[in-house]
Each structure stands twice: as structure tokens, then as C-alpha cells.
N, C-alpha and C positions, 0 to 999 in steps of 0.2 A: 543334363540342358543338351539340347539339340541344337547346333548353330548351322545356317544357313547364309552362305558368302557370296555377294554375286562381285564380280570385278570387272572394271571397266563397263559398267552398266551405268551410265547417266539416269537418274531419276530425279526429276523436279516436279512433281504431278502429272509429268509424263516421261516417257520413256526413247531415249534417243541412242540409235546405235550409230549414227552416221560419223561419231568423234573417235570411235577405238576399230582397233584393228580385229582385236578378240573379245572374248566374250567368255566369261569363267564362271561356272557355277560349284560350290563345294556345299556339300549336306555332312554333318557329323555329329555322333554322338547319339544318346539316346535319353528318353524323357524321365524314364522309372517312375512313372507314373502306376505300373501295372509290371508284372513280369514279362518275360519275352515271349511274345506268341498272343500276348490277350492287351498288349498296351495299345490303344486304339491312336493316341496320341502319334507316335512312332510310324502306325499304321497307314495313318493320314498322311503325315507330311512324304513318305516313302512314295504310297501311289501319286500323289501329286508329281514330286519329281522325277519316279520311274516313267508315269504318260508322258511328262517334258521332255523326255531325254529321247523316246522311242517315237514320239508324234516328228521331232525333229529329224529322226532318223529315215521314218518311212513314210511320212506325210510329204515334208519339203525336202526331202533327199539331202539334206546338208550334212556333211561328215564332222563329225567330231571326235577328240578322243575320251574316252569314257572309262573310267577307273571305279571299280565295285570293292567293297569288303565291306566285314563286319561295321555294321555302323557306318558305313561312309559309301558316299556316293561326289563324284566328280564329272564336269564335262566342260572341254577347252571345245571353243567352236571359232575359227580363223573367220573373219569377216571379211577378207579382203576380195576371195571370189565368190562371194555372195551375192546375188543380184539384188538391186533394189525391190523387184515383188518378193523375194524371197525375205528378205529383212524387215518387211511388213509384216507377212506370215509371223516371222520368227518374234516379231513385237507384239504380236497377239497372242502369241503363246506366251512369251515371257509374263505380259500383263494378267491373263489366266491364272498362270503358275504364283503370281504375288498376289492376287485376289484371294485365294486359298489360301496361303500362307499368311496373310495378312489378318484374315478373319480367324485363323486357328491361334495366332500371335495373341488377338484381344481376348481369347478365352483362356488362353494358358502362358500370361506373360512370364514368368517365370522358369517355363520348361522350353520355349523357344525363342530365340535371335535370332535377328535378321539383320547383318550387316551390310553394307554396299560400300568398297572399297575401288578407289581409282587410282591408279599408277601417274 
């Protein structure tokens, strides 16, 4: 199973980044829908999450601590120094990521789990 964890993201029909000092995204696991290299579910989740991380870096120019490994990707973003304008851009990227992940979850609920954790 693939697990996606959002930490410190308030998600109640809308995304609120104003009450958090950090945002953490973690993706781990494999769907085992098919063998490595042929798994469309793993590929879809990977493309969505890697595009999110790269766009945060290249377009918004927001610094993040990124860790990658086999079946693992995480991003930690310190929101304290992120401008209000950049938070709006970040919110849009998160919404886009969530739309994609929730659509995949609707098709493969037993293969993809999405969690929201608030400290």
C-alpha cells in the first residue's frame, strides 16, 4: 500500500496554511499492483508528488528539506518566512496534488491511503 501523509495541513473543505509553522508531506510504500517499472499506480503517485516538490522549488522558490529513497519521498517546508503571496501559490499546488491523489484513491482505495496529521 502507498501511504501519503500530510502533517500540519488543516483540510476542512478548504486548505488553511495560516495556523501552521511547517508543512510536511511524506509518501511511502508500493501499491504492488504490478511489478516494478510497470506499476501505473506507483507511477501516477510518483509523478504527482515529484511534480509538487519540483514546482515548489522551481516556480515558488520556496526552500524545503527533501528526502528521497526507494519507495519514499518527503518534503518539509518551513512556512514562517513564506510570504502571503507564496502561501497562496503553495495552497494551489497542494489543492492540485490532493485532487489527483483523491481521484486515484477513489479508483484504488485499497492501494492508496491519505492521512492528515496535526501536531
